[in-house]
N, C-alpha and C positions, 0 to 999 in steps of 0.2 A: 435324400442327399443331406449330408451334414454340413454345417457351417463352422469353420474354425474361428472362434472368438479370440481376439487379442486383448490383452489388458489395456486399460486406459492409461495413457502416459501420465507421468507426474512431473511437477515442476515446483520450484520454490516460489513463494508469493513475494512480489515486489509491490510495495504501496507507495504512492506519491502523496505526501501530506502537505497541504497548504494551510498556513496559519499565520497569525500576527506575531508570534514569538517562538523561540526555541523551546521554552518551557511547555507550551501547548503541544508542540510536536513530540516532545519527550513523553508527555502524558498519553497522547494518542498511541504512540508506539508501544508503550507499556501495556495499555489496554488491549491492543491487538495480539499480544504475546499469548494470551489464553487460547485463542483460536488458531494462531499461526506458528506457535513455537517461539523460541528465543530469537532475538535479533542477531543476524549473522554479520551484517555490514550495513553501513549508512553512507550515503553520499555526503559531500560537503553541502551545507545549506546554501541556497542562492536566492537573491532577490527575485520576486515574482512581479515584474513590472511590465508585462507584455500587454496587459489590458486593465481597464478600470472596472470591469464587470462586477467584481466581488467587493469593491470598495465600500459601498453603502452597508453591506451586511457584515463585512469582516474587518474593515479599516483599509486605509490606503497603502500602508507599508507592509506588504505580506512577504513571507519567505516560504520556500518550498524545499522539501528534502525527500529523497527516496530511501526507503528502508527495505532490506531483503530479510525475510524471515526464514527460519531453519526447518520448519516442518513441511515436508513435501505435500502438495495437494494434487488431486487428480484434475486434469484439465476440464472435465465435465462439472466440477464443483465451482469453477470460476464465475459463471454467470450469477449463481445464487450468492456468492460471497460479495459481489459488487453491489448488491441491493441494500 
């Protein structure tokens, strides 16, 4: 009995970047382009003031921004990419 294998679905990678400044977010986004392709779209940056958990390591006034990258990745690649 044969099994019909279906291709693994693909999706665009969206990364949430938390940093003390937009320049750090810009540098992180540029560094990720090598693996994920060009940036397709970015959310508006917003203050990350929901918790003080990261304050000691990263500072008290953090911002967060979402970046969508253009190179599709297979869904089975996502766990390894998050490491």
